[in-house]
Steps between C-alpha positions, in 0.01 A plus 500: 500500500622145595798542269608817676459323835704206373782726376494689829537176691790380283675834543454485880642146503798605297564801719461287813743241367756773419452652852555152647818457293626841615434406864682171458799672338512757781493225761774304321715821474464563875602135571796527266632812670444364848674171421789685333549715811490187714809379317718801584834382632492159343852437365590494133567157349565470131266258324280442803123523529491382866463781754638273764829477316503842340370649171630658187297778333283293270466226763375761744241637253391152391466381863279802592283465195460126554391560857234735360384228261660651188738308272819655367799353319822459692749740333467882492521510122223244475293693760545807276380312195202351687371831644332781309624852430331783684529874491731597788233752600263208567737311732333333794621318808602144413610581147851388399794729433776376274863607469819435303737491798794358309525795266348841445390418150154395614518238229437196716295416808699335777348639818139527628322638807146561626356850495374598846362848434630859518807410290621227734563135394618185679768284344786262579835672521801266473672690777207587723234237445132596469479875535297808397645768276360796307471531126636854517842384611747573221626141496156367417399788271803425281412133480116516489346307206124483562203455726276211410187331627400141556205421270280406797546838671319717249518632151824587326571822317269587213649446158564780249 
């Protein structure tokens, strides 16, 4: 009987820890989206990670994630490599969307934004600064590469 009780306690602890991790990830996601929306209108500045001076796409994403206490590399291609693949059907607010803006080949990652929900994402446009666009826009559909997740925001896609 005591073995069953011990196993039950361990199971409850594990489930409780998972629930706590899910709550933390949800809280972080909400913070990420809120902070991203607070940056709307900040001008574009290539190579910058300082919102006071302006931001480029990867600087914008890195700045928001750092404010949420999450580390990310500086460049969009490095952010892609650092994050984990997810099934697009499992996308959540705060996940990262990656694009090949320089060509339609989708062979390279050179642009990144933060998924806000309902198909919308925030990113740094060279001509318009920090803005919100929709993934269904043909320009972005033609250049979309992937949606990926920071390791601290939940599990990645299950393997084959």
